[in-house]
N, C-alpha and C positions, 0 to 999 in steps of 0.2 A: 261252852267256850273251847274245850279241848278239840271238839269236832271241827270248829271253825279254824283253829290253828293248823290242824292237819290238812284241811282243805286249802288254806293259803299256801302251806308248804308244798303241797302237790302241784298247785297252779304255778308257783315260782319255779319248781323243778322243771315242769313242762315248758315254761317260757325259756328257761336256760337251755334246755335241749334243742328247742326250735331255733334259738339264736345261734347256738353252736353249729347246727346243721346248715343254717343259712350262710354261715361264713365259709363253709367248705366249698371249694371250687375245683372243678375238673378243667384244667387248662390244656388246650391243644396248640401245638407249635405250628405257626403259619409262616414265620420269617417275613411278615409283612411290614416290619419297621426297618431297622438297620440290617436285619438279616442274621444277627449273631448274638446280640447282647441279651442276657437273661432278664435284665431289669427294664428293657424297652417294652413298654406295655403294648405297643403295636405289633410285637412279634408273637403275641398269644391271642387266642380266642377262648373265652371273652377277653376284652381288654383288661390288662392287669398282668400279674406274673406270679408264679408259685412262690409263696413265702410263709405259709402257715402249716402247722402239723396235720391239718385236714386236707390240704391241697394236693392234687395229683398233677403230674406233668406227663404228657403223651406226645410222641411224634407219630402222626397218623400214617395209615397204610398208603394214602395217596400223596404223601409228601415226597418230592423228588428233587431236593436241593443238592447243590454241589458242596464241596468241602467248606466253603465260606458261609454256608447258610444253615448251620446247625448251632445249637445253643452253647455259648460260653458263659459260665457262671461268673459274674463280675460284681456281685453284691458285696459291699464292704461290711454289711451286717451278717453275722452267722445266721443261717436259715435252716429250719427243720421242716421238711415236707413229707407227705405220706409216701409217695412213690414217684419213680421216673422210669418210663418204659417206652421202648421203640417198637412200633407195630409195623413198620414199613418194610420188613423183610429185606430182600436183596437190594432195594434202593439205597440202604445204608451200608452195604458191604464196602469195606475198606475206607470208610469215611469216619472222621472223629465226630461221633454223635453227642458226646458230652465232654467238655473241657472246662477245667477250673483255671481261671486266668492267672498269669504270673504276677505276683506282687510281693514286695518286701513285708507288708502287713498281711495278716492271714485272710484267706478267702475260704470259708468253711460252709460246706453243704452237708446236711445230715438227712439220711433217708430213714424214716421211722418204721415202715412196715416190714414184716418178715417177707422175704422174696421181693423186696420193694424196688430193686434195681435190675433192669433187664435192657441191655444195650442192643439187643437183636444181633445183627451181623456187623455192627459198627465197633469202633474203637473208643476207648476211654483214655483221657490224658490228664494227669495231674502235673502242675508246674510248681515252680518255686513258691513257697509260702502257702500252698493250697492243702486243704484237708478234706477228705471224703469219709464221712462216718456212716457205717451201715449198722444202725442201732438194733434192728430186728433179727439180724442173721438170716438163716435160711439158705437158699441157693442163689448164687450169681452165675447165670449161664453165660459163659464167655466163649464166643466163637471167633474173636479177633484179639488184638493186642490191648493190654492194659499197661500204659506207659507212665513211668515216674520220671519226669524231666527236671533235674536239679540244675540246669544251666543258669548261671548267674547267681546261684545261692552263695551268699557271703559267709555262711556258717552252717553247721549241722542243724541248727534250730530252724533253718529255712527250707530243709528238705521236704518234699511232698510226702504226705502221710495218708495211709489207709488205716482207719480206726474201727475196731470192732466194738459193739455196744456191750454193756454190762452182762457178763455171763453168757453171751451169745455164742453160737456155733455157726460159722459161715463156711459153706461148701462151694468152692469155685469149680464148676464143671467146665468141660473143655470141648472145643472143636479141634479139628486137625491142625489149624494154623494159630491156635490160641497160645498166648504166653504172657507172663508178667515180666516186664523188661524195664530196667533203669537206664537212663541216658545221663552221661556225664559222671564225674568222679564221685560226688557226694551221694548219689543214688537216692533210694527211697526208704521209707520207714513203714513197717506194719506193726501196729501196737494195739493194745486193748485200752478201753476207757478206764480211767483211774477209778479204782473200786476196791472193795474189801477182798481179802484173799479167797473167800469162799465163792467168788463169782468170777472164776477164770474164763477168759475168752479163748476160743479154739478156732483155728483155721485148718480146713482140709483142702489142700491145694492139689488139684489134678493137673493143670497145665505146667509147663516148664517155667522156671524162674531163673533169670539171668541178669548179670551186672553186679551192682553194689546195693545191698540191702541190710538193714538192721531189723531183726524180727524178735519181738519179745512175747508174743502170744504163744500158747500151746500150738504146736504145728504137727500135722501129719502130711507129708508130701509124697504124692504118688508120681508126679513128674520129676524130671531131673533138676538139679541145682547146679548152675554153671556160673563161674566167676568171669565170664567175658560176654560181650555182646557182639554179634556179627557186625562188622564194619567199624567197630571202635578199636583201633589198633594202637592208640596212643594214650590209653588210660590204665592206671592201676585200679583194680576192683577188689572190694572187700565185702564178704558176706559174714555177718555176725549173728549167731544164735545166742540169745540171752534170756534170762529170767526163767520162764516156764519150760517144761520138758518138750522135746521134739522127737519125732520118729519119722522114718521114711523108707519106702521101698524103691524109690528112684535113685539113680546114681548121683554122686556128687563129683563134679569135675572142677578141680582147683588148678586152673591153668589160664594164662593170658590168651589173647587171640593168637592164632597160628602166626608164626614168623615174627612175633613181637617180643621185645625184651622187657616189657613192662611186668609189674608184679601182680600176682593174684593171691589173695589171702582168704582163708576160711577159718573163722574163730568160733570154737565151741565155748560158750560161757553159760551153758545150760546142759542138763542131762540129755543125752542123745542116744537113741537106739537106731542104728542104721542097718537096714536089710539089703541095701544096694551096695555097689562098689564105691569106695572112696579113691579117686584117682588123682594123685598130686603130680602134675606135670612140671616141665622145666619152668623155672621162675615162679613156681607155685609154693605156697607155704601154708601148712595147716597147723593151728595152734590150739591145744586144749588148755584152758585156763580156769582159774577159780577152783572151788571145792566141788568137783563135778564127776559124774560117772559117764563114760563114753563106751558103748558096746557096738562093735561092727561085726555083723554076720556075713556081709558080702565081701569082706576082705579089703585091704588097703594097699594100693600101689604107690611106691615112693620112687619116682623116676629121677634120673640123673639131673642135677642142678636144682633139685627141690628140697624141701625140708618138712619133716614131721616133728613137731615140738610138743612134748607133754610136760606141763608144769608140775611142780610138787603138789602132793595131796590129790592127784588125779588117778582114778582107776580107769585105765584104757585097755579094754579087752577086744582083741581083733580075731576074726575068724581066720585070718592069715595076713601077714605083712610081707609083701613081695618087693624088696628093694631091687632097683635096676643096677646091676653091677657090671663093671668092665675090667678086663685084665689090665693089670698095672704095667706101665711101660718102664718102670724102674727095675733095676736088677734085684 
């Protein structure tokens, strides 16, 4: 009897594995339907669309669509898929190859595999209310821009978000024109999946980051951190480091766009070890807050019209603070 029970269990397991394998589908983008909707089954081959954790999504090497014929994730149900990869090389250059549509209610796409997101030479865009989860970590090869567009966001809760999976480490590698950029005042959020303290998420950021961001994952930035975006001269921008420790070899530029009277703010609300220069320009404000330790080996420039504010219970160690001074015109 025991032998029969084991045999039945083995057969049941085999059937379950076969069923699971049958449900996995490798979808190839054709744009044969409306040309942009993720959920339009005619846009994929075979007919259907990626929506399960075993499904893969690929833009093939022979696809040559224009800007309006790449996928926009529009599913009102949060979806987890295995991977999304662009194989068409230069055909995707300077095109938005993956966009998550703007909605007041969330649009959530989760990528399960390690190294599961590869946009090729294309752009990624997250809009109001959208979230992109990279659950497996690994490497995100970024050769173009990754844009967080908070236009029309009515509150901070609607800011677009990049979410790292439990305990994962994500390394964003870079090409010469790559950057993480936020558009509009509310900017973007980079956070970890809600988890226990022993599973911290870490981002190693090679390209530059510019605009407004709130970052609560552990961060090592090799690229520069800049509180303005080229062409956005009428916005105040704020970058906030919170929660887990940060470090960086890239410079931090706390200044609005050139010839702008808007404000730029950089807030440390996390331990920070800075190896690059912290440059606080006119209309720039850098604030160390909370019970934190900030160490700067690259030095700190405090220019005319700017402010460096260190709250109580903060240890701020600088390799050198260079205020920009002018001779007084008073007697």
